[in-house]
N, C-alpha and C positions, 0 to 999 in steps of 0.2 A: 167705618168711615166713609162720606160721600166724595167721590171724585169730580172734580171740576167739568164740568160739560165741555164739550168741542166748542171754539167760540174764537170769536175775531173782536177786535175793538175795544179788547179787555184793558184795566190800567195795571199796572205793576212797580211798586217802589219799594226800597229797602228800609227795614227797622231791624236796629241792632246791627250786630255783626255779622248775624248767622241767620236772619229770615228774610224772607220776600213776601210781600200781599199781592194778590192776585184779585180783582174785583171786578164783578159787573161784565158787560160785553153781549155781544149778541151770536147765538148760537143754537144748538139743537141739545136739549135734555136726552141722555142717554137713558134714563129711567124715571127718574122723580126728581120734583124740586125739593131740595132740603127743607128741613122745617125752619121757619123763620125767613126765608128770601123770596123774593117773588120772581116770578115769571110773566111776561106780559106779551103772547103771541103777536106776532106778525099778521094783521088780516090782510095783506096784501096777496099772501101766497097759502097755500095748502100743505107746505111741507113740512110745518112743525117748527118752525124757525121762530125766534121772538129775542127780545131782551129780558134778562136778568139782572140781579145783585147781587148773587152769592159772593160771599166772600172765602177766599181759601190762604191759609199760610203755608210756603214753601222752606222748608227749614232745610239750609244750604247744609248743614254739617253732617247729615243724615240721610239726606237725599228725599225725605217724605213731604205729602202734604197733607194738612188737615182742614179741615172745614171748621171755620168761624161763626160764631153767632154773633149777632149786631143787636146794640140799641137803637131805637129810633128807627126811620124809615127810610134808609136810602135808596136812591130812585133806581129803577131798572133802565140801565142805557147803555151807551157803547159809543166808542170815540170821543172820549172826553181826556182832558189833561189831568195828570196825577202827578202832584209834586211836594217830594219830602220839605219840608218846613222844619223840620227835628227831627231824633231819634225815635220819636214817639207819633210824630204825627204829621200828615198830609192834608194837602187841598186838592179837592177837584174842581174843575171848572167846566160848564157846558158839557156838551155833549149831543147825541140825535136819540130818540127815541119815538118811535109810533109816526115816523114821518116829521117829527117836531126837532127843530133845533133848539136845544135847551141853554140859557144864560144863567144857571143856578149855581151855586158855590156853596160846597158841602167840605165838612171837617171829618177826617177819617183819624182817629184819635186811639191809639194802640196802647 
């Protein structure tokens, strides 16, 4: 399984009683970007950092992390708001990517 990359500005929300979703952020991929994920390199620097849209599930009962594939094309971004609206859905608003402030609204439906 693919472990999350080192990152900041990611979002986390709870789903059900024993799962946390970890989404997107700015960071440095440890090896490769997982299939179905996007990585947008930061053109301002040459250190390998950039924005991603990877999605992981942390299972609190087992302490394990699993990579999740998505449908649609969630934006690679960081520093957004991610808020639960039910036990299976969260709304993502705003964020930043490639020196651009976003005003997008996305639905994360687990």
